[in-house]
C-alpha positions in Angstrom: -24.9 7.4 -4.2 -25.9 10.7 -5.8 -22.3 11.8 -6.0 -21.4 8.5 -7.6 -24.1 8.8 -10.2 -23.3 12.4 -11.0 -19.5 12.5 -10.7 -18.4 8.9 -11.2 -17.2 5.9 -9.3 -14.0 7.3 -7.8 -15.8 10.4 -6.5 -18.4 8.1 -5.0 -15.8 6.0 -3.3 -14.0 9.0 -1.9 -17.3 10.6 -0.7 -18.4 7.4 1.1 -15.1 6.9 2.9 -14.6 10.6 3.9 -18.2 11.0 5.0 -18.1 7.9 7.3 -14.7 8.9 8.7 -16.0 12.4 9.6 -19.2 10.8 11.0 -17.1 8.6 13.1 -15.1 11.5 14.5 -18.2 13.6 15.2 -20.8 11.2 16.4 -19.6 7.7 17.1 -16.3 5.9 16.5 -18.2 2.9 15.5 -19.4 4.6 12.3 -15.8 4.9 11.1 -15.6 1.1 10.9 -18.1 1.2 8.1 -16.1 3.6 5.9 -14.8 0.8 3.6 -18.4 -0.4 3.1 -19.6 3.1 2.2 -16.6 3.4 -0.2 -17.5 0.1 -2.0 -21.2 1.2 -2.3 -20.1 4.5 -3.8 -17.7 2.7 -6.2 -20.3 0.2 -7.3 -23.0 2.8 -7.7 -20.7 4.8 -9.9 -19.8 1.8 -12.1 -23.4 0.9 -12.5 -24.3 4.4 -13.4 -21.5 4.5 -16.0 -22.9 1.2 -17.4 -26.3 2.9 -17.8 -28.2 0.9 -15.3 -29.7 4.0 -13.7 -31.3 5.1 -16.9 -34.9 4.0 -17.3 -38.5 5.3 -17.3 -38.5 5.8 -13.5 -35.0 7.4 -13.0 -34.3 11.0 -13.8 -32.0 11.6 -16.7 -28.6 12.7 -15.2 -25.8 13.4 -17.6 -23.1 11.0 -16.5 
């Protein structure tokens, strides 16, 4: 989610998918099945950050 907030929705999607695929190769093949879910979470987090929904009194001010 941090990558999505800092770098944008497509970077969040790519990071989520690649991370879960690597995790599936290293630890458990079951983790690779959740790669699309991680990608969607990264994409949505990036879109929400772009819309300004992570800016508020309790969130740090990241330049997006």
